[in-house]
C-alpha positions, 0 to 999 in steps of 0.5 A: 364248764367241764367236770373232771371224771373224778369230780363227776364220780364224787358228785354221783356217789354223794347223791347215791349215798343220800338216796340210799342212807337218807332216802331209804331207796333200793339200789334198783330205784336209785339206778332208775333215777340216776340212769345207771345200772344197779352195779354202778350204784353199788360202786358209787355207794362204796366210793362214798363210804371209802371217801368219807362222805358217809359217817355212821354214829351208833348211840349207846354202848354195851353193858360190858363197856358201861361197867368198865367205864364205871370201874375206871372212873371210880378207880382213877377219879375221872370225870368221864370215861368212854369205852368203845366196843371191841370191833373184833379185829384183835389188832391196834388198827381196829382199836384205834378205829373204835376209839376214833368213832367214840372220840369224835362223838365226844369231841363234837359234843364238847365243841358244840358248847359255846363256853369252849373257845380255846382248845390245846391239842397234842398229837398222835395216831389216835388223835389224828383218826379221831379228828378225821372222823369228826363231823364238820362243826361251824366254830369259826371262833375256836382257837386250836393251839398246839401244846407241843412242837409241831415238827420232827427233828429234821424240821419236817411236818409231823404227820400226826399233828392235828391242827390243820385237820381240826381247822378243816373240820371246824373253820377255827383258827389254828396255831402251830408251835414251829419247833421240833417235838424234841430238841437235839439237846437242852441248849437247843431247847433253851434257844427255841424258848428264847423266841418271843413267838414261841413264848407267846404261843406256849403262854396262850396254849397254857390258858386253853379251856381244855386239852386234848392229848394222846398217850404214847408208848416207847415200844416198837409199835409206838409212833415215836419209834415208827416215825423216827421221832426218837432213835433206837438208842434213845428208845433203848435208854428209855426202856433201860430206866423203866419208861413206859409212857410218853405224855406230852413229851415227858416219859413216865414209869409204870407208877406214873412218875417221871423216868430218870431220862434226859430226852424228856428234858428236851421236849419243847412244849407244855409239861403235863404239870402245867395243865394239871387242874384243867380239863385234860381229855386223853384218847388212846387205843390198843391193848399194847398201850396198857402200861402207857395208859396206866402210867398216864392215869397215875399222874392224876392229870387226866380228867377224861378218858376215851379208850377201847374195850380190849384196852380197858379190860387189860387196864382193869386187870393190870391195875387190879394186879398192881393193887393186889401186889401192893396190898 
């Protein structure tokens, strides 16, 4: 049986990673055991890390993060709040990476409990990064339900849909909602909702034991704009009516109320009011999401929040300013 060069490299990289991170061997010792040069060992370990074969977990969080967690939990009446430490990058990519690491730990613990057998999931950049960081967990009994349309308006697969990625990580069964995130108009949405398969999937999704959602922004850096999920004209109309947040396809103003727009009426999927009272876990990263996150929290729907230190600090300040103005 022939082994391709890339397969051989991956096998050697995994063995080198085991010897280094689990076995505690030096690169010289690994080189001697594998019959390669120390420089080759260095490249193999780097390959293992880049390919995602090596995952790190740091238990505990700095005191500043714990204080923010307590403050946000109390103010927004959350069940849990996890604030991932600032990685020092000063950009949204670093923030999403931090949230993904903490979110993956949180999700792994959640999925380890046998009482959760059906999980409703949304979509988004932070959710995608979190599931990619999730260790493999054997949960063949887990049902993973899409709570929003899994397609773009052109009927292409949404790159931020996490159903397949969660299937790969858990061995569970995934259920896609085979309709666009936004219909072109209310008539088209009504047509989608007449389909028995869509009705059945949405009904089952609504009975999930917990829901995992992202918090979207209508600014230029938001995935709705970057991925062409909404047009520039629709973005401008949303901004003109004060919309700052996309929560499950519905748009919110800063006070947590529905924005007076028509696009939200075209969202195909569960409304956040339909999951109110259930466990709703929101993952969000990046200081640019401060207004979007504040709006989502003010709906009172979210029970658990995983975010990053920079956003949490900005959120605390923003909420404090709002309170001071209304006092």
